C-alpha positions as CSV (number, residue, x, y, z in Angstrom):
1,M,116.5,229.2,-99.5
2,Q,117.4,231.5,-96.6
3,N,118.9,234.0,-99.0
4,I,115.8,233.9,-101.2
5,A,113.6,234.5,-98.2
6,T,115.8,237.4,-97.0
7,F,115.7,238.9,-100.5
8,K,111.9,238.7,-100.5
9,K,111.7,240.5,-97.1
10,L,114.0,243.2,-98.4
11,I,111.8,243.7,-101.5
12,Y,108.6,243.8,-99.3
13,L,110.2,246.3,-96.9
14,S,111.3,248.4,-99.9
15,L,107.8,248.4,-101.3
16,M,106.2,249.4,-97.9
17,I,108.7,252.3,-97.5
18,T,107.9,253.4,-101.1
19,M,104.1,253.3,-100.4
20,L,104.4,255.2,-97.2
21,L,106.5,257.9,-98.8
22,S,104.0,258.0,-101.6
23,C,101.0,258.4,-99.3
24,T,102.8,261.1,-97.3
25,K,103.5,263.0,-100.5
26,D,99.9,262.6,-101.7
27,A,98.6,263.8,-98.3
28,E,100.8,266.8,-98.5
29,I,99.5,267.5,-102.0
30,G,95.9,267.1,-100.8
31,I,96.1,269.8,-98.2
32,K,95.5,273.1,-100.0
33,N,96.6,276.6,-99.1
34,Y,92.9,277.4,-98.6
35,P,90.3,275.5,-96.4
36,V,87.7,273.1,-97.8
37,I,84.3,273.8,-96.2
38,Q,80.8,272.3,-96.4
39,T,77.4,273.5,-95.3
40,L,75.3,270.9,-93.4
41,E,71.6,270.7,-92.9
42,V,70.0,273.3,-90.6
43,S,68.7,271.7,-87.4
44,K,66.7,272.6,-84.3
45,I,64.3,274.8,-86.3
46,D,61.5,276.2,-84.1
47,A,59.9,279.5,-83.0
48,N,63.0,280.5,-81.1
49,G,65.4,280.1,-83.9
50,A,67.5,277.5,-85.7
51,M,71.0,275.9,-85.6
52,F,73.3,276.4,-88.5
53,N,75.8,273.6,-89.1
54,G,79.0,273.4,-91.2
55,Q,82.1,271.2,-91.5
56,F,85.8,271.7,-92.3
57,I,86.9,268.9,-94.6
58,N,90.3,270.3,-93.9
59,T,91.4,273.7,-92.6
60,G,94.1,274.2,-95.2
61,L,97.6,275.7,-94.8
62,S,96.6,279.4,-94.6
63,E,95.5,280.9,-91.4
64,I,91.7,281.3,-91.1
65,I,90.9,284.8,-89.9
66,E,87.2,284.2,-89.4
67,Y,84.5,281.7,-90.4
68,G,80.8,281.2,-90.0
69,F,77.6,281.5,-92.1
70,I,75.9,283.9,-94.4
71,F,72.2,283.7,-95.0
72,A,69.5,285.5,-96.9
73,P,66.0,284.7,-98.5
74,D,67.7,284.7,-101.9
75,E,71.2,283.7,-102.9
76,A,71.1,286.5,-105.5
77,F,71.3,288.9,-102.5
78,Q,74.4,287.1,-101.0
79,H,76.3,290.4,-100.9
80,E,73.5,291.8,-98.6
81,S,73.3,288.7,-96.4
82,D,73.4,288.6,-92.7
83,T,76.6,287.2,-91.3
84,I,77.1,285.0,-88.2
85,L,80.6,284.3,-87.0
86,V,81.9,281.4,-85.0
87,S,84.1,282.4,-82.1
88,K,86.0,279.2,-81.7
89,K,89.3,278.4,-83.4
90,A,88.9,276.7,-86.8
91,M,89.6,272.9,-86.6
92,N,88.8,270.0,-88.9
93,G,85.3,268.6,-88.2
94,T,81.9,270.1,-87.6
95,F,80.9,273.5,-86.2
96,S,77.5,275.1,-85.3
97,V,75.9,278.3,-84.3
98,N,72.4,278.9,-82.7
99,I,70.4,281.8,-84.3
100,N,67.8,283.5,-82.1
101,T,67.4,287.0,-83.5
102,F,67.6,287.5,-87.3
103,L,65.1,284.9,-88.6
104,I,61.7,286.0,-90.0
105,A,58.9,283.5,-89.4
106,N,57.5,281.6,-92.4
107,L,60.3,282.8,-94.7
108,T,62.5,280.4,-96.7
109,Y,66.2,281.1,-96.3
110,K,69.4,279.9,-98.0
111,V,72.4,279.5,-95.7
112,R,76.0,279.0,-96.7
113,A,79.1,278.3,-94.6
114,F,82.2,280.3,-95.3
115,A,85.9,280.8,-94.2
116,K,88.1,283.8,-94.7
117,T,91.9,283.8,-95.0
118,K,94.2,286.7,-95.7
119,D,93.8,286.2,-99.5
120,N,90.6,284.4,-100.1
121,I,86.9,283.8,-99.0
122,I,85.9,280.2,-99.4
123,Y,82.2,279.3,-99.5
124,G,80.4,276.0,-99.0
125,N,77.3,274.8,-100.7
126,F,73.8,276.4,-100.2
127,V,71.3,274.8,-97.9
128,Q,67.7,275.8,-97.9
129,F,65.3,275.8,-94.9
130,Q,62.0,277.4,-93.8
131,S,62.2,279.5,-90.7
132,Q,59.7,279.4,-87.9
133,G,61.0,282.7,-86.6
134,S,63.3,283.6,-83.7
135,S,62.7,284.7,-80.2
136,E,64.0,288.3,-80.6
137,N,62.7,289.1,-84.1
138,P,59.3,291.0,-84.4
139,W,58.8,290.2,-88.1
140,S,56.9,287.3,-89.6
141,L,55.8,286.6,-93.2
142,K,52.0,286.4,-93.4
143,E,51.1,286.6,-97.1
144,N,53.1,285.9,-100.2
145,S,50.7,285.3,-103.1
146,R,50.7,285.6,-106.8
147,W,48.4,288.5,-107.9
148,E,47.2,288.0,-111.5
149,Q,45.4,291.3,-112.0
150,Y,47.2,294.5,-113.2
151,I,48.5,296.5,-110.3
152,N,49.3,300.2,-110.5
153,N,52.3,301.2,-108.4
154,N,50.4,304.1,-106.7
155,F,48.7,302.1,-103.9
156,Y,47.8,302.9,-100.4
157,G,46.7,301.0,-97.3
158,T,44.7,301.8,-94.2
159,S,42.9,299.9,-91.4
160,N,39.4,300.0,-89.9
161,G,40.6,298.1,-86.8
162,K,39.6,294.7,-88.2
163,L,40.8,294.6,-91.8
164,G,43.6,296.1,-93.8
165,I,42.1,298.0,-96.8
166,I,44.2,298.5,-99.9
167,I,43.6,300.5,-103.0
168,D,45.9,300.9,-106.0
169,G,46.2,303.6,-108.7
170,A,44.0,301.6,-111.1
171,R,41.2,301.9,-108.4
172,W,41.1,298.2,-107.5
173,I,40.3,297.6,-103.8
174,S,41.5,294.7,-101.7
175,Y,41.4,293.7,-98.1
176,F,43.7,291.8,-95.8
177,D,42.2,289.7,-93.0
178,P,44.7,289.3,-90.1
179,T,42.7,286.5,-88.6
180,T,43.2,284.3,-91.7
181,N,46.2,286.1,-93.2
182,I,44.4,286.1,-96.6
183,L,44.4,289.0,-99.1
184,S,41.2,289.1,-101.1
185,D,39.9,291.2,-103.9
186,I,36.8,293.3,-103.2
187,E,34.1,292.7,-105.9
188,G,34.1,296.0,-107.6
189,R,36.3,299.1,-107.7
190,I,36.1,302.8,-107.8
191,Y,34.9,303.7,-111.3
192,S,35.9,306.9,-113.0
193,T,35.3,308.5,-116.4
194,N,39.0,309.4,-116.4
195,P,41.0,306.2,-117.4
196,Q,44.3,307.5,-115.9
197,S,45.6,306.2,-112.6
198,S,45.0,308.1,-109.3
199,R,46.6,308.4,-106.0
200,F,44.5,307.7,-102.9
201,N,44.3,308.3,-99.2
202,S,41.6,307.0,-96.9
203,F,40.1,307.0,-93.4
204,C,37.5,304.9,-91.7
205,L,34.4,306.1,-89.9
206,N,31.9,303.7,-88.4
207,E,31.1,301.0,-91.0
208,Y,32.5,303.0,-94.0
209,V,35.9,303.4,-95.6
210,Y,36.3,306.8,-97.2
211,F,38.7,307.1,-100.2
212,I,40.0,310.4,-101.3
213,D,41.1,310.6,-104.9
214,C,44.0,313.1,-104.4
215,D,44.3,313.8,-108.2
216,R,40.6,314.5,-108.9
217,L,39.7,315.7,-105.4
218,E,36.8,313.3,-105.1
219,L,35.4,311.6,-102.0
220,W,34.3,307.9,-102.3
221,R,32.6,305.8,-99.7
222,L,32.7,302.0,-99.4
223,K,31.0,299.7,-96.8
224,T,33.6,297.4,-95.2
225,R,32.0,294.4,-96.7
226,K,33.3,293.0,-100.0
227,E,29.9,292.8,-101.8
228,Y,29.3,296.6,-101.8
229,E,30.4,299.0,-104.5
230,A,32.2,302.2,-103.8
231,T,30.0,305.3,-104.3
232,K,31.2,308.9,-105.0
233,I,29.6,311.2,-102.5
234,G,31.2,314.5,-103.1
235,D,34.4,316.6,-103.6
236,V,37.4,317.4,-101.4
237,P,38.3,321.0,-100.7
238,S,42.1,321.0,-101.3
239,A,44.6,321.3,-104.1
240,P,45.5,318.3,-106.4
241,Y,48.2,315.9,-105.4
242,N,51.8,317.1,-105.2
243,Q,55.0,315.3,-104.2
244,N,55.2,317.2,-100.9
245,G,52.8,314.8,-99.1
246,S,49.2,313.9,-98.4
247,A,47.6,311.8,-95.7
248,A,44.1,310.9,-94.3
249,F,43.2,309.7,-90.9
250,A,40.3,309.7,-88.3
251,I,40.2,311.0,-84.8
252,N,37.2,310.8,-82.5
253,N,35.0,309.8,-85.5
254,I,36.0,312.8,-87.6
255,G,37.9,312.3,-90.8
256,Y,40.9,314.4,-91.8
257,Y,42.6,315.1,-95.0
258,L,46.1,316.7,-94.8
259,T,48.3,318.1,-97.5
260,T,50.9,320.8,-97.6
261,D,48.3,323.0,-99.4
262,G,45.6,322.7,-96.8
263,F,44.1,320.7,-93.9
264,Y,40.4,319.8,-93.6
265,A,38.1,317.9,-91.3
266,Y,35.2,315.9,-92.5
267,D,32.0,315.5,-90.5
268,E,30.1,312.4,-91.6
269,S,26.8,313.4,-90.0
270,S,26.6,316.7,-91.8
271,D,28.6,315.6,-94.9
272,S,30.7,318.8,-94.6
273,W,34.3,319.9,-94.5
274,A,35.9,322.4,-92.2
275,K,39.3,324.1,-92.7
276,K,41.9,323.5,-90.0
277,A,45.3,324.9,-89.1
278,S,47.9,324.2,-91.8
279,I,50.9,322.0,-90.9
280,P,54.1,324.1,-90.4
281,A,56.1,321.8,-92.7
282,T,56.9,322.1,-96.4
283,F,56.8,318.3,-96.9
284,F,55.9,315.1,-95.0
285,H,55.7,311.4,-95.6
286,S,53.7,309.7,-92.8
287,A,50.8,310.3,-90.4
288,Q,50.0,308.1,-87.5
289,V,47.2,308.5,-84.9
290,L,47.9,307.7,-81.3
291,G,45.2,308.3,-78.8
292,N,43.4,311.5,-79.9
293,K,46.5,313.1,-81.5
294,V,48.2,312.6,-84.9
295,Y,51.9,312.5,-85.4
296,V,53.2,313.5,-88.9
297,F,56.7,312.6,-90.1
298,S,58.7,315.3,-91.8
299,K,62.1,314.3,-90.5
300,D,60.8,316.3,-87.5
301,I,57.7,314.8,-85.9
302,W,54.8,317.2,-85.8
303,K,51.9,316.6,-83.4
304,Y,48.4,317.9,-84.1
305,N,45.8,318.3,-81.3
306,P,42.3,318.5,-82.7
307,E,40.9,320.0,-79.5
308,S,43.1,323.1,-79.7
309,N,43.6,322.9,-83.5
310,L,47.3,323.5,-82.9
311,W,50.5,321.9,-84.4
312,T,53.6,321.5,-82.2
313,K,57.0,320.1,-83.0
314,E,57.2,316.9,-81.0
315,T,60.7,315.6,-81.7
316,E,63.2,314.8,-84.4
317,F,63.8,311.4,-85.9
318,P,67.3,310.1,-85.0
319,G,67.6,307.5,-87.6
320,I,68.6,307.2,-91.3
321,W,66.2,309.1,-93.6
322,Y,66.1,309.0,-97.4
323,K,62.6,309.9,-98.4
324,K,59.8,307.4,-97.7
325,I,59.4,305.9,-94.2
326,V,57.7,302.9,-92.7
327,S,55.6,303.8,-89.6
328,F,53.2,302.2,-87.2
329,S,51.2,303.4,-84.1
330,I,50.8,300.4,-81.7
331,K,49.5,300.8,-78.2
332,N,51.2,303.8,-76.7
333,K,54.2,303.9,-79.0
334,L,55.2,305.0,-82.5
335,Y,57.6,303.1,-84.8
336,Y,59.6,304.6,-87.6
337,G,62.3,303.3,-89.9
338,L,63.2,301.3,-93.0
339,S,63.5,304.5,-95.0
340,S,64.1,304.3,-98.7
341,D,64.2,306.2,-102.0
342,N,64.7,305.0,-105.6
343,C,68.4,304.2,-104.9
344,N,68.8,303.5,-101.2
345,S,67.2,301.7,-98.4
346,A,67.9,301.7,-94.6
347,T,67.4,298.8,-92.2
348,D,67.2,300.8,-88.9
349,L,63.9,300.9,-87.0
350,W,63.1,303.1,-84.0
351,E,60.5,303.1,-81.2
352,Y,59.2,306.4,-79.8
353,T,57.2,306.8,-76.6
354,P,55.5,310.2,-76.6
355,E,54.7,310.1,-72.9
356,L,58.4,309.9,-72.1
357,K,59.7,311.6,-75.2
358,V,62.2,308.8,-75.5
359,W,63.6,307.1,-78.7
360,K,64.8,303.5,-78.6
361,E,66.7,301.9,-81.5
362,I,65.4,298.4,-82.4
363,E,67.9,295.9,-83.8
364,N,68.3,296.4,-87.5
365,S,65.6,294.8,-89.6
366,P,66.5,291.7,-91.6
367,L,64.0,292.7,-94.3
368,N,65.3,293.5,-97.8
369,L,62.7,296.1,-98.8
370,P,61.9,297.2,-102.3
371,K,63.1,300.8,-103.0
372,Q,59.9,302.0,-104.6
373,V,56.3,301.5,-103.3
374,F,55.0,299.9,-100.1
375,I,52.1,300.1,-97.8
376,N,51.8,299.9,-94.0
377,F,48.9,299.9,-91.6
378,S,48.4,298.8,-88.0
379,F,45.9,297.3,-85.6
380,D,45.7,297.5,-81.9
381,S,48.8,295.4,-81.1
382,V,50.6,294.7,-84.4
383,G,51.6,296.4,-87.6
384,Y,51.7,295.2,-91.2
385,L,54.0,296.1,-94.1
386,G,53.2,295.0,-97.6
387,F,54.6,295.5,-101.1
388,F,54.2,294.2,-104.6
389,T,57.1,292.7,-106.6
390,E,56.8,292.7,-110.4
391,N,57.9,289.7,-112.4
392,F,60.1,290.4,-115.4
393,Y,57.4,290.3,-118.0
394,K,54.8,292.1,-115.7
395,T,52.2,289.4,-116.4
396,Y,51.6,289.0,-112.6
397,H,52.8,290.4,-109.3
398,I,53.8,288.8,-106.0
399,F,52.2,290.6,-103.1
400,T,54.0,290.1,-99.8
401,I,52.8,291.1,-96.3
402,F,54.9,291.1,-93.1
403,E,53.6,291.3,-89.6
404,F,55.4,293.5,-87.1
405,N,54.9,292.4,-83.4
406,P,56.6,294.7,-80.9
407,K,56.1,292.1,-78.1
408,K,59.1,290.3,-79.6
409,I,61.5,293.2,-79.4
410,K,64.3,292.4,-77.0
């Protein structure tokens, strides 16, 4: 009996050793050359930022050079995503990073953990969350609505200090109310016997918005209440639209229309135009009023003083410039950047203080802008940037408006 018992013990011991060796071999097989990583739910989401969370199921056999998170509003733009790295050494278990600068308020993001080795980049799953903003980001999403009516890509925006007024090339007029963040269609449009689209500029005087049809050189007037129709009141003394630039603005209750072919001031009380000094630039792409001066962007910044009727070169833009430029005038500062053309777009944004003649670069914008048409206008303390995005079949558009608040610039 003792021999049988001893024999059973030997068999049991042999089986245990075999199992242990088998488990060890399986464990070695389970550890890959590359890491296995997972994206966890985003936490601590508030107006100051959010916390991204990930987990290494195992770190693998290859050295991890760097790891962290990528994030963007759309996974299709993963190659243009923002990247946040973790500074600690990679270890099995969870890891986290606090984000307080890149996130735009009210925008939905997709975030993904990643790890990079010498030979591979390994990604985790996508996790979606809605941002409430971040403490050092001046941008927030205010409007993102489906627009059923036909929109012509030639559209333009201005502000009367209370509303953002928008007109497109098909002569439809809309307005954006910053107190409600609602974009509404004005009942009526600018009617014309010519069915082709137009390009417009506009300025605001008292209770009226004046639209300049740059192609037909017509002046139209609209009360800033949605139930009123626009009325043609006369013609504009300039040359038809060309690609070199056109702009309209108001200073001291006088309207101005600027092109590279001529510069004219409109007096509402006498319904008359007066010729002014031509701009010493062969092209321009933006005009912003600050105080009782206007600053015109032509890579160089040209300043016009209506009292002396003189143009002077103010400064030169230090940022990336392709063709079009986003610009705001807010309080005592000017903002320029996010330049684009049909192929390229920049993300740098700059603040200029005319009193000090000083440029300050703001941290790169996290906006992925369209490379075609956008509008921008500003109020006393904030600016707005809007653009349409066509759906594939062009049966509707998505109109997006972002607010730019310089108080949140770090």
